[in-house]
N, C-alpha and C positions, 0 to 999 in steps of 0.2 A: 904281821906288818913288812912292807918293802924296808929294808935296811937304810934306804938313801934318806928316810924320812925320821923325826922324831915326832910324836905324838903330845901334843902340847896341852891340850884341852878337851873335854868332853862334856857335854851339857844337855839336859834333857830338856826340851822346848815344849812346854804342855801345850801352849796356846796352839802350837804349829801341829802336835802330834808327831814330833819328829825329834831325831837324836841331832846335835851338834858337836863337830869334830875339828880341831884345828892341828894341822901338821906344819910342819917346817922341814924344809927342805934342807938338809945338813951341810951342804957345800956351799949354795947361794944364798941360804936363808929365805928363800921366797916361801909365803906362808899360803896353804892350801885350806879354804872351809869347806867344810862338807858338812851339807843338811841332809839326812838319809831319812827317807819314809817312802811310801809305796806310790809316789804320785809318777804316773809315766810320760808326763809332760816335762821332760827332763831339760834343765837350765845349766847352761857353763857362761862364765865370763872371764876374760882376764882385764884388769885394769891398773893403771898405774897413777901415782900421784905425778901431777903434771903442773905445777905453779909457773904462769908465764912471768916473764919480767917486764915485758912491754905489751902495747894493744895490736898487735901485727898479726895476730892472728894464729902465730904457730902452733900452739896447740890444736887449733880446728883444724889447719891445713894437715898438718901430722894425721890427724884421725882420718881424713878423707884420702891420703895420700896414700897410707901403707897397705889400704884394699886396693891398691891398683897393681896388683902383680909383686911375686916374691920368688925367691931360688927356686922353691919347689914347684910352685904354681906360677909360671911366668906371663901368664895371660894378663892383658892390659886393664880387666874388669872382673877378678875372681868373685868380687862381690855380687857383680850381676848374674854371672854363670851359676852362682849358688842360689841366687833368687830364681832364675829359670830352671834349675834342675834339683831342687832339693824339696823335701817336705817339713823344712822348717816351721815350726810355729811362731818364732820370732828371730830376727836377722838384722842387727844394726849395731851402730856404733855411737857413742855419745859425748860430747865434750863438755865439761862443767867447769866453772872457774876454778876448780883446784884439782880436777882428777879428770881423766878418759877411761871409757869404759867402752868393751869390746862384747856384747851378750849375743848368746845363741839359744835355741829352744827346740827340740825336737821329740816325737814321742816314738820313733824309729833309731833304735840302736846303732845300725849302721851310718845314718844318715848323723846321727848326734857325733858320732866320731869323726865320720868326715868335714864335718862343719868345725870341730874342734881342731883338726890339724891345719886346714885351710886359716884360719884365724891365728893359730900360734905360728905357723909360718908368716906369715903376713906382718905380726907384731915385731919377730925377732928379725928375721930376714927379708924385709921389703925392697922391692926393685927402687926405690927411690934414689940410692947411691948411684945408681947405674943410668938412669933416666931421667935428666932435668926438665923432661918435657912433663911428667907426672907432675912437679910442683909447678911449672907453668899454668897447666891445663885446670888444676884445682883450687890452686892459691891466686897468682895472677901472674898477666903479662902483658906487654905493649902490643898493640895490633895495627897494622895498614896494610890496606888492601893494595894498594898503589902508592907510588911516592907523592902522588898529589893530593891524596885522601888526608883527613886527619888523623892525627895520633890518638887511641883510644887504648882503655885498659879494660881486660875482660878475665873472667876466672869464676869458677864455680862460688867458692867460698865469698869471694869479693861480692859477687851478686847476691848469694843468699843475706850477707850482712848489710847491703844496701837497701834489702828489705826487710831486715829486722830495725834497721835504724830509720825506717820510715812509719814505725809504729810506736806511737806516743807512751805505750804501756811500756815497750821493750826499753825506750829511753830513760824511763822515769827507774825502773828496776836500775839498771846500770847505774845512775845518779844515785840511788838511795845505796847501793853496794860502795860506791867510791867516797860516799860521805860519810859512811860509819867507818869505815876500815881504810883511812887513805894511805896507811902504811904497810898493808898487805896484801896478798895478791888477789885480793877481791878488790882492790881499787883498779884492776887492770880488766880490759874487755878480753877475756880467753876466747872469745868467736872472732874478734879481731873488728876493729874500726877501720870502716871503708876508707878513712882519709889517711888511714895509717899503714893499712895491709902492705901498699905498692914499697913501704920502706924495708919489707924483710927480704932478706938476701937468700939464696938458694945455700951459701955455707951455713948462716944462722939457722936455718930451716932443719939442715941436717945434725948441726950441733944440738939441736933440742932434741931429737929423736935419739941420737947415740947417749946422751946422757941420761935420759929418763926411762929409755924402753930397755930395762935391765931386768932379768928376773929378781935381783934384791931388791927392787922397787915395786914389785909386782903386786897384786892382790888377786889371787886364783879362786874362785868360786863355784860348786859344784852342787848340784839340787837333783834330788828324786831318787827314782828305782835305778842306781847306777853300782856297778860293781867297781866299787871305788878302789880296791887294791889293783886292778887291771887298770886303771885309769892313773893313776899314780906311777905305775910302772912304765906306763906311754909316757909321760909327762918329763919323768925322769931320762929315760933312754934314747927319746928324739930331740929334746930339746935343754932341759935343766942342766945334766951334767956336763954340757960343754962349756958352761960357763963357770967364773971365777966369782966370790964374793966381791961385791963393791959399794964402797959406802956413797951412798946416791944421798947428795943434799937436796932434798925435797919438802924439806919438814914445812908445815903449814902454821906459820907465827900468829901469835894473838895481837889485837890491835889493844895498845894501852887505854885504860878507861880515859874518857876525855874530863876534862877541867869544867868545861861547859859545853853545852850544846851549838851546833853549827848549822849555819843557815845556808843554803846555795839556791840560785834561781838560773834556769837555763831555758834558753829558746827550744821550742818542738817546731816544725814546720804544719801549717793547714793550708790548706785550699783556696786560691785566689778568691772563690766564691763564699768560704766561710767566712763568719762573724767572728771576731777575736773576743766578743763577749761571752760570760759563759762557757769558754772553752779552756779555761786553766787548769792544770792538776795541782793539788795541794798535797804533801804527804807529811806525817808528823812518824818518825823512826826511829824504834829505840832497840837498842843493844840488848840480849837477853841472856849473855853470857855462854858459858860453857855447853857445847852440845852435847857433853859426857855427864850431864846431868839428867837423868831418865823422868825425874818427875817434871821439872822445867819442859823437857822433849815433848811430854803427852800436854802437860795442864795448860800452855798456852794456847794449844788449840781449841780445849773447852774455854777458854778466857775470852776468844775471839769470838765464839757463839755467843758467849752470856754478854759480852760488852756492845758487839756491833754486829755480828751476822743473824743473829736471831731476830725473826721479826720483832717490831717494837724495842730493839734493845735499845737501852738508854744511850750511849754514844751516838748512835746511829741518827736516834730520834732527835736530840739535842742539836745535831748538826742540821737537819733536814729543815726543822723548825725554825731554826736560825737564819734558813734561805741560804746557808753557805755554797751548797752544792747541789747537782742534781741526783747524784748517787753518791753512797758512801761505800766504800768497801773495807775489808781488813786482809791481811793475809798474815800468817807466819813461816818463816824461811826457817828449816831444821836442818836440811841437808848440806851444812858447811860448820866449819870451825866455830865460830860464834853464832848463835841464832839472832833473828832480828823479828820485831812486831811493827807493822805498819797499818797506820790507817790513812787511807787515801781518800780525797775529795773529788768527783771528778765533775766536770760541768761546773767550775769554780771560776773566781775573779781572783788573781793577783793581788790587788787590795784588799782582800778579804782575810789576808794569812795570820795577822795577829789575832783576829777575830776567832778564825779555825782554832789556832792552838790555845788559845785562852778558855774555848767552850770545851776543849777535849781537856784539860787539865781541871777545870771548875768541875765538870762532870764526872771524872775521875774520883776525884776530891769526895764528892758528893756518894759516890757509890762507896767509898773505902767507909765513909763515917758511918752512914747506915746498913752497910753490909750489901753486897750483890746478891739478887735473887737468887733463893738456893734452890727452888724448883726447877729454875732455868739451868743452873748448874747442874742438878742431877738428871736432868733431861739430856743434857749436852753428852754428860759420862754416860749414860744409856745409849744415847746413839753410838758413841764411840766403842762402845764395849759390843753391840751388835754387828758394828762393821769388824771388828777382829773376830767375830765367830764365824760370819759370812765369809770373810777372805773372797770376795768378789771384786776383781780389777778390770772387769770389763774384758777386752781382745787381749790384755796382757795377762802372760802367764803369771800366777800367782808365785811363783819361784823366783820370777824375775823381778816382782815387787819387794820381795821379802830379801832379795839378794842385794837390790840397791839400799834398802833401809839398813842393812847391816853394816855397810859402809858408813853411814851417820856416825859409826862410833870405831869401828874397825879402823878406818883412815887414819885417826889421828889417835888411837890408843891401840897398839895390836894385842893387847892384853884383854881388851874388852870387847870382842867381835859380836857376841850376843846380847849386848847391852839392852838394846831396843827392841828385841824380838821377843819381851816376856809381855806385852801389852796387856792381857787381862789382869796379869799379878798387879801391875802399876797403876791400872786405871781403879783397881780395888782399894790400893792403898790412896789413891787421892779421893776418892769417894770416901771414904771413912774420915778424911779430915775437912769436907765441907762445912760441916757444921760446928767446925774449930777456928772458923775465920781464914782458912787457908789462901783462898782466893783474893780475899780483902787483903791481906798482907802481903802476896806476891805482887797486886795492883801497885800497892804503894812503893814496894822496896824497886820494882823494877820499871815500872810505868812512869811513876812521879818523881822518885825520890833519885833517880838515875840520870846524870847528866849525861850518858852516854848516847844522846840521841842527836838527830839532825833534821832539820824543817825542810826538805826539798818542794820547789815550785817550778814546775814546767809553765812556762808562758807562751802561749801561741803566736806564731808570727806568719803573716802571709807572705808569700814570695821566698821563704827561706830555700826552700826544694830549688827553685828557679835559680836564685843567686848561688848556692852550691854546685849547681850543675854550670854556671857560668863561670865560677871560680875555677872548677876542674877543667872546663874546657880551656880557659886561659893558661892556665899550668900546663896542659899538655902542648897548647900551641908553643909556649915558650920553651919547652923541652924539646920540641921539633927545631924549633928554629937555632937551638943553640947545636943541634946536630949536623955534622957533614954530611955531605952528599953520599958518602959510603956506609955512614951510619944508617941514613934512612934506608937505603938499599937492602942492607941485612936486615932490618927490621921487615921490610917487606917480603923478603926472601923468607926470613925465620917465619911470617905468618902463614905463608902459603905452605911451607913444611910441617909447621905444627898441623894445619887442617888435614894435610894428606896424613901425617901419623895418626893424627885422630881417626880417621875414616878407613886407614888401612887395618883389616881385621887382623885379632891373632892367628898363628898357624894354627892349624888341623891339629899338629903334633902337640901343640902346647897344650889347646884345648881339651884334648884327650887327656891331661895331666890331671885337670879338676874332676875330684871324685864324684858319682854321679850313681845314684840307684838304677835300677833297670823298671821296666813296664811291669815286670812280675812281682816287685816289692808293692805294687800298688795294690789297694784293694778293689775288686771288681764291683762289689756291692757298695750302693750309696746307703749314706748313713740312716737309719730309720727315723721315721718322724715320731716324736712322743706326744702321741695324739690319741685319746679315746674319746668318741662324742655320746654325751648324755643327754636325755631330755628329762628336766623337773618342772612339772606342771606347764608347758609349753615354754618353758625358758632354756636354751640350750646351755649346755656346762661342757666345755672342753677340760679334759683333766689329763695333765701332762707328768706321767709317773716318773719322777725323778728323785733321788735322793738329794735331800738338801740340808741334812745336817739339822734336821729339826726345825726349819724354816718353811712357813707356807707363803708363798708366791700367789695372792691372788686379786686377780684384775676382773673390775668391772667394764665392761667395752659397750659402747654404745656405738650404735650404726647409724652416723649422720650422712650417709651418701645423697640425701636430697639437698646438700647445703647447697645454696647459690653463691658464685664467685664472688659476690659483694659482700656477703655476710661471713668470709672467711676470717678477716681480721677480728671480727668479735669473739669469733671460737678460739681467736690466739689469745684474745684478751682473757677470757674465761679459764682458758688453759693457764694462762701464769697468774692469776690473782686470786684464785680458790685458794683457802688456805693462808692467805695473806690479809684478810680483811674478817671486822668483827662477823660473827653469827649469833643464832638467835640465842645460843646458851654460853658462848665464849667470846672473851675478846681473843684476837688473832693472836695476841702472846699467848695468852692462856692455851688456847689451841694448841698451837706448837710444841708448848711443854706438854700437855697430855698426849701428843701424839709421839714425842719420843719417849716418854715413860713408858708407853704401852706398845710401841712398834718400832719398827726399823726404816720407817717413814712412810708417808702416802703422797704421792705424785700423780700428776696429770699429763697426758700426752696425747696428742693428735697426728695422725698420719693417713696418708694417702696410700692404699694398696692397689697396685696394677690387678686386673683379673685376667687370669691366663684364658689367651684365645680369642680376647675381645678387644680389638685394637682400641686405644684411646679411651676405654671404660674402666672405671675404677671404683673402689670402695671408701669411704672416709671413714674413720673411727675416731671417737673420743675415749680414751682409756682413763681410769681411775685406779693405780696401780698403788698396792699395799702390800706390806712384808712384815710377818711377825712370827710369834714363837706360838705354837698350837694352842698353848692355854690364854693366850689373849685374841682369841678371834672373834670374841663378841666386843670387846672394847675398839678393837682396828674397824669392824663392822660400824658401830656406831658414830666413830668420829668420821668414817669415810661418807657416810650419810649425812651427819650434820654438817661437812662442807659443802656437800653438793645440792641440800635441800635447804638449808638454813642461813646460807651467807647472806649478809646484809650489804648491799651495794650503794647504799644512799650516804656513805659517809664521803663527802665532796673532797674534804681535805687530804683523806687517806688516798681516796682515788687519784686526783691529782698527781700526790707523791709517787704513787706506782706506777701512772703512765710516763711521769719525767724519768723515774730511775730505768724504766724498759727502754724507754727511748735511747738514752746514755748508754744502756747495756748493749743496745742495738748497733750503735755507732762503734763500740769495740768490736762486734762479730764482724761489720762490714769490713772494718779496717784491717781485721786479722786473717780474714777469710774469702779475700779477693775469689781465688780460685771457685770456690762454690757459688760466690754472686754471680760471677761471670758464667758460670756453667747453667745456673736455674735460668738466669735473664736470656740466655740464647736461646733454649728451649722456650721459652714463653711466647715465640712467634707461632708455634705449631700446637704445644701442648697445652692441655686445660690443665692437666697434672700438676705442669711446672707452675702455671700461673696461681693455682690454689697456695701451692708451696711458696711462692713468691709473696703473695698476700698475707700469709700466715706466719712467716720469718725471714722474709728476704727483704729487697728494697722497697717492694710494695707496702709493706707491712711497715716498714721504718718511715714511711713518707705517711701513712697513716696516723702513727703515733705523732709524728710531728704536727700533724694537721690538729688532732683531737688536744693536745697539749696548746699550740697557740690559741685554739678556739673554743677553750674549754668552758669558759662562761656561758657561751652561746650553744653549746653541744653537750654540757654536762647531764641535762632531764633526758637526752636522747641516747646518750651511754648508758647509764642507770639503768632506763625503761628497757633498753635492747639485751643489757646482760640478764636483768630480770628474766627476760622472756625466754632469752637461750637457755637458761636452767630450767624453766620447763618444759622447754623443746626437746634439749638433748637428753634430760635424764627423765625418758619415759619407759615404763615397764616394757612395752611392746619393742623397744629398741636395743634391750640389754639381751648381753649375751656374757656368759662366765669362763674365766680363762684362769684354771687352777692347778699351779705347779706342787708338788710335794709327793710322799709316798703315799700308798693306798689309801690311808685311814684321812686325806683331806677331802678325799670325794665325799664322801658322808658328810664332813664339816661343811663343804660348800652348798652341799643340798639343803643343809639346814639354813645356812644364811641366806642363801636365795629366799626363803621363804620368808625372812625378817626384811629382806631387802625390798622387795617388789611392792608391798603397801604402801610404802613411803616415796615411790616414785610418782610422776606423772600417769594417770592411768589412761588417757586417751593419746593416740598418736597426732600430736600438733604439726604445723607446717610451717618454713622457716620465711621469712620474710627478705625480701630483696630481687635484684635482677640477676639474670644469668648471660652476661653480654660480650664472651670471647667469641671472638671470630681469629680465625687463621690470619697473622699478616707479618710481613717482611721484618727483620731485627737485623739490623747491622747499627749495634749502639756502642757509645763509647762513654766510660763513667769515668770522669777525671776527679782525682785526690793529689794528695801531696805525698805521693810514693815516689821512690826512686826507680821504680821497676813496674813491671805491669803483669797482669793474669791475663791469659789470652784465650777465649775459649771459641771453638765452630761447633754448631750441632747440625742436627738433622734427622729425617723419620723415614727408616729404611722400609718399613712394613708399609707403608702409605706407597713406596714405589713397588710395591708387588713381591717383596722378598720376605723369607720367614727365617724368623731365630733358630739357631741351632747352638750345640756345644762348641763348634768352633769359635765362635763370639768370644766366649771364657779365654780359649786359647791366645784370641787375637789380643786379647788384654796385654798378655804377658809378652807376646811377639811385639807389640808396641813400646808398651811401657819401658821394655828391658831392652830393645834393640834398635828400633829405626827411631823412635820419639829419642830415646836415651843418647843416641849418636848425634842426631841431628840438632836436636833442642837443646841437650843437657851440656855433652861433651864439646861438640863444637860452638853451639849458640851460648853457652854460660849459664843457662837457666837452671834453676836449682832443682826442678822437677819439670815431668810432663807425662800425663796420662791418658788413657783411655777408658768411657764407661759404655757399657750397651745394655739395652734391656729387652725382655722377652716381647713388650710391645712395639719396640722400634726405636726406642731413644738411641743416638749414638753423639756422644760427646767428647771432643778431644780439648785438653786444657792445659796449659802451663803455669806453672808456679813460679814466683820471684824471677821473674824473667826480663833481661835488658832489651829484648827486641819484640817487635809488633809484625809490621808486614812481614818480616824473615819466617816467623813461626806461622803466620797464616798461612805462607807459600808451601811451609813442609806439611803442614794438614793437608793443603790441595793437592799434593802430591802423593798421599798415601797410597792411593788406588795403584799407582805407577810401581810403588814398592810392591805391594802384593802382587801383582800381575808376575813379575819377575821375583818372587819370592823363592829362594833356595832353602832347604834343609837335608840332610841325609839323614838316616836313622838315629843317628846319635843327637843329633839337634833336635830332632821333631820329639824324640822321649825326653829330651830336655825340657821342652817347651810343656810337654804336657804333664811332666812331673810337678814344674811349679806352677802350673795350674792347678793341678788336683790339692795340691800344697794349702792354697788359700779355700778351696771348698772343702776341706778337713781339717779347719784350725779347731781345737778343741773350745766346748762352749762351756760358759759356768751353767749351774743349774738354772737360774733364771732366764740365761740366753736361751737355754734349750725347751724351756717353756714359750717363750716369744717366738722361736722359730715354728712350734707347733701351731701357735696363733696365726702368724702371720702364712703360714701354708693354709690354714682351712681358710682364711679371710680370701686370700688370692686364688683358692681354688685348684691349687697345687697338690698332687697326692704323690704318693710314694712311686709310683711309675713312672711320671713325668719327669722327677728326679733324677730315676734309674736311667732314664731316657737319656737325660741331657748327660749324665755322666758317661754311659756309653759311648756318647759322640764323642766327648772327650776324649776317652782312652782309646778310640779305635781312629783318631784323627787321621789323616795325610796330609802331605806338602799340598793335593790339587784343594783338600778343604780349604785350607786357609788362601791360595790363589784365588779360589772361589769367592770369597768375600771382596775382590777387589770391585766388584759390580757393585753391591749395596753401599759400600764405601764411598765411592765414587757418587751414588745416587744420593745419598744422604748427605754429603760434602758441598754437592751442588747447589743443594738449596740454600746454602750461605746465611746460614742464622748465625750472627756473629755477635760477639759483645768483649768488651776488652777495659778492664777496671786497671786506671794506673795513672803514671806521669802526665801530667798536664802537657809539658811541652810536647812528649813523643807523641801522644793523642793528637794534640795540634798539628805537628808535622806529619802525620797521616791522615789528615780530615777527610781527604777524597774516599776513603776506604767507607764511611760512615754515613747513615743518614739522618743519625741522631748521636749529638753530642750534648753531654750534661755535667754537672756537678753531683758527684756520688751522693753528697749530703744535702743540696737544695734541688 
C-alpha cells in the first residue's frame, strides 16, 4: 500500500457484494473510503462538512463558483465543458444543510480520471480568489442598464432560491428544520434566503471557502472496479501532500432535547385568485435522535408506512375521516445529525391545528395500546428488503446513492462509515423484534413521550409575493437614492462590464486544457435492444433477457390507442386508484399488505408512445407492472388480476378521499414542476399527444379533478360507472401484450402465466365512449401563480414544416443547453436552467427553469436560428459536443430499465437499425449539420406556441404577449 496512507478499516459489505476500506492520508488526515467490487460504473466524490453560520447561502454559492474555473483549468465553466465533452454517467454538485458534495461517475477509465482531476483542482484551487465576477454571477450583484433604470439584483443562486421560496413545501421543510434545531446549523438556510443573500460580502464568501475546503475537512469516496493503489498515488502526488494538517472547526452540534414542544406559524404566498380556505399546511414534527442508531435509521421508514403512508393506515385515516385535510403525508429525514419524523396535513385550515395534534396523539396512543398491525409491519419490512436486494435507483448510479448513504454516518463519526450499509442485516434484526412490540415501544418513546417536537403551521396569504416584490423594489429604490451620481455610474459601467465578461468566451488555449476523450474512444456500435418476440396462443410476449439478481419484472401491457381525448382523465384516475380501493376478496389495506409480502410492488402506468415515421401518430398503453422473485410468480399474478378485475369502485367515501388527495398532490406537482407544465401546455396547440398527456397528468387533469371534487355528489354515479366500464374496456385479452425481463427461465414462466391471465380478462374488445375534439389552435398562454420567478416555454412542430429528424438534433440539445442558452439565459439572464428537447415526430420545445425574465427569454428563443446560422466549431469543439451527446445516449441502465427500453422500442416501431443510423449521424456530425438546423428551428419557433408559468406581476407586465391569461389553479 502507498506509504502516504494508513489502512484504518476493512469490512465485508455482504448486501452490496463488496469490500469496504477506509484509508487515512498521514499528513493531512484526509480520509478515503473505497468500496471495491466489479461495477464498471465507477463513482468518485469529494465532500466537505460545511455548516453555515447565516442564511446568506454562502455554502451554496461556493458550490456553484468553485466549478467556474481553477488554476489548472482556467476556463469560465469547466463544469459545462465537461458535460459537453465527457462520457460521464453522473456529474453534479450538491449543497446540503451540513455538507457539500462533488460527485462524478463514468464507465470509461480515462474519463473517470479526467473528471476527478477537474473536480479536485476546482475545490482546492478555484479561480474565485482571482475573479470577483464569478461570485457576482453565481451569487448576487446589483444591475442597472443605464442611469435612469431601476436598480435590481441578479444572480443564479439568488434566482434559484427565489424559486425555492415560492414553493410551500420548501418553505415548510425550512421551518420544520428551524423549529426542531434552533441552535444548530439546521436552523440556517444553507441554500440561501433571497432576502439575506445580498448581505453576503465577497470577503466572507472567500473566508468560507478558505476555512472548510481543506483536505483535513474532506471526505473522499471511491466506488467500483478501480485500481485503488493508482488512485491513492494520484491523490497524494497531485493534491494532498501539498497541505499540512489543519484543525477545522466544522463539528455538527446536537440540539439539546426540548423541555416542551414549540409552535410556529408562518405565512406563505398564494395567488390572488386562490382561496385561503383549505390551503394551510399543518405539521407535527418529532426529533428521532441520533442518526448513528442503525435500528432507528431503518425503523422509522417502516413505521412511516405502517402509521401513515400505507393505504388505510390508521393515522392517515383518522385525519382524513376528521376532515382535517385534503391529503396527509409523512416523511422521515435521516441524512443529518439528528433525524426527524413529520406528519403533514395539506389542504388544511389553521384553526384546526389543535384538533390535528389531538387526533395524532390519541391515534398513536390507541396504536400503542392495541399494538400496531403486525402484518402491515412485516409487509413494510419485506418491501424494504426487496429494495435492498434490487438496488435500483433509476437513473442515478447505485454507487452514488451508496456513497451518499455512507455520509449519513461517516460525516458524524469517522469510525463508523459503513454503519448504514448493512441494510439486510439490520432489517432482519428489526423483523425478528416485530412480535416483541418493538414498534409499539418506539412509537411511545419517540413520538408520544418525547417533548422534542414542533407544530408548524403554514398560513396562506394572498398578495404576499406582490408585497415582497414591492418591498424589495422600494428598498432598492432607497439604495439608489442614497447613491451618488458617481456610484450610479459605476454600477451602470459594471453591469455592462459583467455582461461583456460573461459573453466573452474563454481562450482556445485555456479550453484546450480541459481533458477530453477522442472520437476513437466512442463505441461505434449502438447498444443492443434487449428484445426477443414470441407468440403464446395469439398473445405477444416480449422477453428481455437480462440478469436481474433473481427478480422477474413482469408487465401486462394493454393497447388503448383508441382512447378518445375526453376519456383520458378517467384512464388517469384508473391508473392512480387501482390498488387503493377494496377488491372482491380484499380490503385495500389487506391487498397492499399481501402485495408487499409476496412482491416488490405492483404498479400501474399509462404512456403515449410515438410511432416511428408517422407524424403525430401514437400508441397509448396501460401497463400493470409487477416485480417478484421467481417463486412468487403465482401470488403476484393473482394479486395483479385481483387488482384489475375485481376492484370495487362503489365506496363513495373512499372515492371522494382519493380524488381530493390526488387533487392536492397535483397542486404540488404544478407548483414544483412549472417547466414541465409550460412545455406541455405550449405543445397542446399542435400536438394531440401533448393534449392526452395534459389531460392525464397536467393542468387539464388537475382541472378535471377539481371539477369532479366540487361536483362529486352530482357526478359520483358517472365516475363509478365510467371506472367500472374502463376496467372492462382496458383489461381485455385482445389488448394484452406481455413484457418480461429476467434470465432465460422467466420466459417459460411468462408463457404459463399468460395462460392463467387471459381467461380472467374481458373476452371481447369493447369500445371507449367519448369525443375526440382536438383541433390545432394558437397557444399564447400565461398561467399565474405566487412564484417569484417564471418558467418560459416556446414550442413548435418542424416535421409539419417539411423537415425530418436526424441525429444532429441530439447534438443540438447539447449545443443549446450548454452553450447558447447557458450563456444567454443562465449566465447573463440569471435563470437556474434552460434546455431544449426534440422528438422524431417533430416536437421542438425550448424551456427555462426558475427564470427571473420573461420577454427577454422569449427573445433568446426567437434568435436561436440566427445563432445556429453563425455556429462555429473546430474539430476539437465538435468532438466535444459529440462526446457529450453520446454520454447521454449511453447512460447505464438498470435491469428493469433495459426491459422498459426494449418494450418502448417495440411499441414505437424502432429497431436496432434505426438506433444505429441515429448514432452514426451523431458520431459523424459536422458543423454544417448543426448550421442546417437553423431552418427547422426557425420554422418551429415561428409558430410561436408559448406558455409561461409564474409571477403574477411579471405576467401582467407582459400581457400583450398572451391571448390567454389565467390562474394556474383556477
